[in-house]
C-alpha positions in Angstrom: -30.2 13.3 10.6 -28.3 11.5 13.4 -30.4 8.4 12.6 -29.1 8.5 9.0 -25.5 9.0 10.2 -25.4 5.9 12.3 -27.4 3.7 10.1 -25.3 0.8 8.8 -24.5 0.6 5.2 -26.9 -1.6 3.2 -24.0 -4.1 2.4 -23.3 -4.5 6.1 -26.9 -5.3 6.8 -27.0 -7.7 3.8 -23.8 -9.4 4.9 -25.1 -10.0 8.4 -28.4 -11.3 7.0 -26.7 -13.6 4.6 -24.7 -15.0 7.5 -27.9 -15.6 9.4 -29.0 -17.7 6.4 -25.7 -19.5 6.4 -26.2 -20.4 10.1 -29.7 -21.7 9.4 -28.6 -23.8 6.4 -25.5 -25.1 8.2 -27.7 -26.3 11.0 -29.9 -28.4 8.7 -30.1 -31.8 10.3 -29.9 -33.5 6.8 -26.3 -32.3 6.4 -25.4 -34.4 9.4 -27.9 -37.2 9.3 -28.1 -37.8 5.6 -24.8 -36.5 4.3 -22.8 -37.7 7.3 -21.1 -34.5 8.1 -19.6 -35.0 11.6 -21.7 -33.2 14.2 -18.6 -32.0 16.1 -17.1 -28.5 16.5 -14.8 -29.2 13.6 -17.5 -30.7 11.4 -19.8 -27.7 12.0 -16.9 -25.3 11.3 -16.4 -27.0 8.0 -20.1 -26.9 7.1 -20.5 -23.2 8.1 -17.3 -22.4 6.1 -18.6 -24.3 3.1 -21.8 -22.2 2.9 -19.9 -18.9 3.5 -17.5 -19.9 0.7 -20.4 -20.6 -1.7 -21.9 -17.2 -1.1 -18.5 -15.5 -1.4 -17.9 -17.3 -4.7 -21.3 -16.2 -6.0 -20.5 -12.6 -5.1 -17.0 -12.7 -6.5 -16.2 -10.3 -9.3 -19.7 -9.0 -9.5 -18.9 -5.3 -8.9 -18.3 -3.0 -6.0 -21.6 -3.6 -4.2 -21.0 -7.4 -4.4 -17.5 -6.9 -3.1 -18.8 -4.8 -0.2 -21.5 -7.4 0.6 -19.0 -10.2 0.4 -16.6 -8.4 2.8 -19.5 -7.8 5.2 -20.4 -11.4 5.1 -16.8 -12.4 5.8 -16.5 -9.9 8.6 -19.7 -11.2 10.2 -18.5 -14.8 9.9 -15.1 -14.0 11.5 -16.9 -12.0 14.3 -19.1 -15.0 14.9 -16.1 -17.2 15.2 -14.7 -14.8 17.8 -17.9 -14.7 19.7 -18.2 -18.5 19.7 -14.7 -19.0 21.0 -15.4 -16.5 23.8 -18.6 -18.3 24.7 -16.5 -21.5 24.9 -14.4 -19.8 27.6 -11.3 -18.8 25.8 -9.6 -15.6 27.1 -8.7 -12.5 25.0 -5.2 -13.8 24.1 -6.4 -17.3 23.3 -9.3 -16.0 21.2 -7.0 -13.9 19.0 -4.7 -16.9 18.3 -7.6 -19.2 17.6 -9.5 -16.8 15.3 -6.2 -16.3 13.4 -5.8 -20.0 13.2 -9.4 -20.6 12.0 -9.1 -17.7 9.6 -6.1 -19.3 8.1 -7.9 -22.6 7.9 -10.8 -20.9 6.2 -8.6 -19.3 3.5 -7.0 -22.7 3.0 -10.4 -24.2 2.4 -11.2 -21.4 0.0 -8.1 -22.3 -2.0 -9.0 -26.0 -1.9 -12.6 -25.3 -3.0 -11.4 -23.2 -5.9 -9.2 -26.1 -7.1 -12.2 -28.5 -6.7 -14.6 -26.2 -8.5 -12.1 -25.6 -11.3 -12.1 -29.4 -11.9 -15.9 -29.7 -12.3 -17.8 -31.5 -13.6 -15.3 -34.1 -12.2 -15.8 -34.1 -8.5 -12.9 -36.3 -7.5 -10.8 -33.3 -6.3 -13.7 -31.9 -4.4 -14.4 -35.2 -2.8 -10.8 -35.7 -1.8 -10.8 -32.2 -0.2 -14.0 -33.1 1.8 -12.4 -36.3 3.0 -9.4 -34.3 4.3 -11.5 -31.6 5.9 -15.2 -32.1 6.5 -14.8 -35.8 7.2 -11.3 -35.7 8.8 -11.1 -38.6 11.2 -14.7 -39.6 10.5 -16.5 -41.9 8.1 -16.2 -40.3 4.7 -18.5 -42.7 2.7 -20.9 -39.8 2.2 -18.2 -37.5 0.6 -19.6 -38.1 -2.9 -23.1 -37.1 -1.8 -21.8 -33.9 0.0 -19.8 -33.1 -3.2 -23.0 -33.4 -5.2 -24.9 -31.2 -2.7 -22.2 -28.6 -3.1 -22.4 -28.7 -6.9 -26.2 -28.4 -6.8 -26.1 -25.6 -4.2 -23.5 -23.7 -6.4 -25.8 -24.1 -9.4 -28.8 -22.8 -7.5 -26.9 -19.8 -6.1 -25.7 -18.9 -9.6 -29.4 -18.5 -10.6 -30.1 -16.1 -7.7 -30.4 -12.4 -8.7 -27.6 -10.3 -7.3 -30.2 -7.7 -6.1 -31.7 -10.4 -3.9 -28.3 -11.1 -2.3 -27.7 -7.4 -1.9 -30.9 -7.4 0.2 -29.7 -10.4 2.2 -32.1 -12.8 0.5 -30.8 -16.3 -0.3 -32.7 -19.5 -1.0 -30.8 -22.7 -0.3 -31.7 -26.0 -1.9 -32.9 -28.8 0.4 -30.3 -31.4 1.5 
């Protein structure tokens, strides 16, 4: 009985597992070597955030279980940011400020991605957003290719069954 009481909710497990898949995909060498995403702390933040956004978008307005899974994914993502900052040596006060700053940056990205997605199939807005964020201060010649990757990834995620996502299963397309 105690085992059942302390067992995490299925959505929490799914959110954590989906985040593990985000991490694996965001570490794909092709995103950096082929699509030119900067292999920097900021560049990796952008790529991780992109993949979290894509999953959150897929789960959006799909019912209570999807909302709970999306919240668990977001909570796991924010917790991972906190842990990463601590590993980088920031103290408790500094971590809180930085996580808040990164959280605000993430929500800003979400708003920008929503604008870019609303303009599809035209990717000009999405490309401009990528130049400002993912490629900030770096060579942005690959922005059109990253925008194409995002569109294809979004289309592939739309075809995934919600039940698979509720079990923490996601299949990403190749870069």
